[in-house]
N, C-alpha and C positions, 0 to 999 in steps of 0.2 A: 578302607577306600572303596571296596566293592559295594558295601552297604550304601555309601553316599552316591555312588554311580547309579545304583538301582533306584534310590529315592529320587534323584534328579530326573531319571527317565520317566518315572511315574508322574511326577509333577508336570513335566512337559507333555506327556501323553494326555493326562486329564485336562490340561490347559487347552488342548485342541477340541475336546469333546464335552467336558463338564467342568466349567470354570469354578463352580462352587466346591466341587469335590477336590479340585486342585488346591484351592485356597485352604480347605479344611486339612488336607494332607500337609501342606506347607506349615500351617499353624501347629499341627500336632508334632511334626518333626522338630520344629524350632523349640516347642515346649519341652520336648525330651532332651534337646541339647541344653536348654536352660537348667534342667534338673541335673544333668551330668556336670555342668559347671558348678553347681552348688554342692553336689555329693562327691564328685571325683574330679576336682579341678586339676589343671596341669601343675604338678608339684614343683617343677623347676622355676615357675614364676614366683616373684615376691607377692606378698599379701595384697599390695596395692593393685597390681596388675590382674590378680584373680578377681578382685572386687570390680575392677573396671570391665572385665569381660562379661560379668553378670549385668552390669549397668547397660552395656551396649546391647546385649541380648534382650533385656527388658524393653529398651528403646525400639527394637525391631518388632517385638511381639505386640506392643500396645496398639499400634494402628490396625493390626489384624483383628484384635479383640474389640477395639472401641473406635472404629473409623470416624464416627460422628463427633468424637472428642479430639480429633486430630486435624492438623493443618499440614498440607503438602508444602514442603519448603526446599529451597536450594540450600546447599551446605553452609553458606556464609550469611544466611539470613539471621539477624539478631533475634534470638528466641525468647528473651526475657519478657517481651510483650505478650507472646503467646502463653507463657506460663501464667501471667497475671490474669488471663481470661480463661484459664483452665483448658487450654489446647496443648496437645502433645505434638512435637515435631515428627513429621512423617516424611522421611528424607529420601529423595530419588537416588543419590549416590550410595547411601547406606544400604538400601534395599537391593540395589543391583549387586553390590558386593556380596550380600548374603545369598542371593540367588545363584551367583557364581560359585560361592563356597558350597552350595547345595548341589552343584553340577546340573543346574536347571536353566542356565542362561541362554544356551545356544538356540533353542526353539523360539524363544522370545525375541532374540536378535534377528533371526531370519524372518519372523512374522512382521516385525517393524519395517524391515527393508522391503518386504513384499507389499506393505501398505504405503510405500513411497518415501520412507525415511532414507536419507542419503547414507551410503556405506561409510562416508567419511565423518558422520556425526559421532561424537563420543559414545563409546560402547556402554558406559554407565547409563546414559540417557536412553539409548536405543533399547537396552534390556528392560528398563522400567516401562518405556512406552509400549513395547511388545506385550509385556505382562498385563498392563492396564487395558490395552486394546482387546486382549483375549478375555478380559473380565476377571482375571485371577486376583488382582490387587484392588481392594475396596475403594469406594468413593469417599473422599475426605469431606470435612465440613466446608473448607475453603482452601485457597492456595495463596501463599505469600512467597515471592521470590525476588531476586536481585540480579542485575546484569553483572555484578561483581565477579571478576576473574574468568568467567566462562561465557562465551557468546552462544553456546548451545542452549543456555537457559531461555533465551528469547524464543527459540523454536519449541522447546520441550514443554514449557509451562503454559504457553498459549494453547498448544494442542491438547494438553491435559485438561485445561479449563473447558474447552469445547467438548471433549470426550465425556467428562464427568458431569458437565452442566452445572458447575459450581462457580461462585464468584472468585476472582483473582485480584491480587494487589501486587503491583510491581514497584520495587524500590530502585530508582535510578541513581547511580553513584557516579558523579563526574570523575574524570581521570586525574585532574590537577589537585595537589595537596595545598589547600589554603582554607582560611577561616570562613570565607564566603561559601565555599562548597560544604563545609561542615554545617553551617546554618541552613543551607538548602536541604541537605539530607535530614537534618533534625526536623524541619517542617514536614518533610515527607513521612517521617516516622510518626509524627503526631497525627497525620492523616491515616497512617496504618493503624494507629491506636483506635481512631474513630471507626475504621472499617471493621476491626475485630470486635469492638463493642457492639456495633450494629448487628453483626452476624452471629454473635453468641448471646446477646442480651445481658452480658456482664460488664462491670465497670473496672477500668484501670485506675487504681488508687496511686497517686504519685508518691506518697510517703512509702508505700510498700515497694513501689518500683525503685525508689532510691535505695532502699534496704537491699533489694535484689542486685542492683548495680554495685553496691559496696562488696557484696559477696562475689560478684564477677571479678572485680578488681583484685580481691584477695586470692581468688583461685588462679588468676593469670600470674600474679606475683609468686605464688607458691610454685607453679610449674617452672617459671623462669629460674627460681632459686634451685629447684631440683636439677634442671639441665646444667647449671653451672657446677653444682656439687658433684654431679656424676662424672666430671672430667677426669677424676683420678680414682673412679670406682668401677667395678664390674657389676652390671645389672643384667641378669639373664633375660633374653628376649627371643621371641619367635618373630614371624613376619607380620602378624596381625596386630600385635600390641601397639606398635607405633602408629598404625592406622586408627586404632580405637581412640588413641589420644587425639588424633586429628579430628575425629568425628565428635567425640564427647566434649572437647574444649570449645567447640562451636555450637553444637546442637543442645547440649545440656548446661552450657555456661549460665550461671545464675542460680542453679539448683543447689540445695544443701548437699546432695549426693556427690556432685562434681567437686565441690570444695573439699568434702571428706576424702575423695580420691587423691587430690593433690596433697593434702595433709599426710595421708598414708605414704605417698611417695617420699616425702621429706623424712618420715620416720624410717622407711626402708633404706634410703641411701646412707643414713648415718651408720647403719650396721652392715653395709655392703662391703665385700672384700676389695682389695686393691685392684686397680685396672690391669687388664692383661689383653694381649692380642691386638689385632688391627681394628681400628674403629672408623666406621663410615657414617657420614651424615647423608641422609637420603632426600633428594629434591624431587618433589611431586609424589604421585601415588606409588605404591609398592605392589608388584605382581605376586601376591601372596600364594597364588596357585602354582607358581613356577618351581618345579623340582630342582632346576639348575640353581636358582637363587636359594632355595631352602637348604640344599646340601652344603652350601658354603657359608650361610649366614644365620641359620635357625639354631638357636641354643648352642652356638659354637664359641668356645672360649678363644679360639684362634682368630676369629673375626666376627664382628657384630655391628648391627645398626645402633647408633647412639642418639639418634634424633631424626625426626621427620619434619620437613618444612611445613606440612599442613597443620601441625600442632602449634606452630609459632608464627602465625600470620598476623596476630593482633598483639600489640604492646599494651601493658597495663597503665599507660600514662594518660589517663582520662579522669575527669572529675565526676564521681558518681552522684554528687549533689545536683548535677544538671543531667538527669538521666537520658534525655533525648539527644543532647549534644554529645554525651559520653558514647552512646551507641553509634552516633553519626561519625564521630572521630575515629572510632575503631574501623569503620567501613572506608572512609576517605583515606586514612593513613594505613590501611591494610597493605601488607607486604606484596600482595598480588595485584594491587591497583596502581595504575600509572605506568611509568616507563619501566622497562624490564631491568634497568640498572638498580632500581629500588629493591626488586626481588632478589637480584644477585647479591647486593650488598647485605641484605638481611640474612641470606643463606650463609654467606661467608662469616658474618658475625656470630650467628648461632652455632655454626660448625666449630668455630674456634672455642666458644664458650663451653661446648660439650666435650672438648678435647679430641676432636676427630683428627684422624691421620689423612683422610681424604674424603671425597664426596662422590655420589652417583647422581647424575642428572638423567632422570628417567623420562624418555620421550614417549609418553603414552599416545598411542594411535588416536588421532582425531583432535588432539590438543594443540592447536596452532600456536598458541602463546608459548608453550614449552618447546615445541619443535623449532620454531623460528629463532629462539634465543640461545640455543644450545652452544653454538660456537663461541659467542660472546661470553657466555658463562664459563666455558672452559678456560678462555684466556684470562678472565678476571680472577677466577679461583686460583689458578696456577701462579698468577702474579703475586698472590697473597700467600704462597707457599703451601697450597692445598691441591694436590693432584685431583683431577676430576675425570671420571669415566662417563662418557655419553653412552647410555644403554637404550636401545630401541625395544619396544614391546607394547603390550596392552595390559592394563591393570585389571580388566574384567573379563575380556573375551579370550579364553584359553586357546581358541582355534588359531590365533595369530602365531602362536608357537615361537619358533626360532630358538629352541632350547639348547641346541648344540652350540650355536654362536654365543648365546648368553653365558653358558658354562665356560667356554673358552676365554671370552673377553673378561668376565668377572674374575676368573681364576688368575689370568695374567696380570690384571690390575692389582689384585691382592698381593701377588708376588712382588710386583714393582713397589708397592707401598712398604712391604716388609723390608726391602732393600734400603729404601729411603729412611725408614724409621731406625734401622740398625746402624746406619752410618754415623 
């Protein structure tokens, strides 16, 4: 931990005085971590999750090494079109997570606020903005983002387009779930295809795109099957593995590597031991940096996270033979689009499928959608026989703390679930 603290301090310090040096240090540190994941992976993880950790690290390193072959994206942007024109997803939320894991987020957060960014803006967005403003994160080829799920996108990506001086394309997703809106978003995605072809000089071949969407459908079906199969199995997990699933099943959906990951999950679950301990389904992001959460849920047979909402926001019920409509349907019928009741119903369904004994609704600072719906979620989950803990905190900014309260509340909740399960 001291090594990581020192590394983060140097990244922050060079970020103030020599942004290129800070970027080189960041890239070197992450390359060393990638080597460690290859040579000395976490042995308690199953093979599928070791593989996924390397996939995620590669996804973070690529934009640092090849920014001109990368497109800056929000997490729920359909990336199959990017893949077809040879662009790699360069994701705001993912980079901020890794900066936080590197203990380098605080200086960038403070810089963004000093440049006029509101304190109440999501810390994932503020961290990336601060690092970009200081010149630590490189300029992408272009930007593609959506209003889906997060209103901070509308502020962040416009600012980044101006800062980097690169073209941006916005995907507007209406809130209502109907076929007219699917058609509207499909037309927007066709315009996105033209935008990407214009700025890369490459062509989107619809036959290849259909093949990619077939792979996306198989990947989501595999993960859905895995989540159901794990209901009576014990899958060792830390706090970042569920988040990796949430990232890769969005950003890398459509790639052979992501399909391979989900096939490995199905192989692993077949040989997993019987379920044991208390099982939690996690709604929204996970504060992976929190010692209080780590002590009670990281590689603990007594209690574990058995699913994360962010990995199950899209259902595989789309027709890949109509690729633009397929991607549009995923967005319009996305679990975080529309009324909050849709999100809650999806969470309850997925928690039950995974065999959860209860759920955590994590109120990430700055996420109005999550904060505003917490009480209704608690009522609805508990009506369905799933105890729900509302936990306040921040998924990225460790300075928000509250560790004592988190430890007390989470511990009491696990004890309460234990009583309910044993009865």
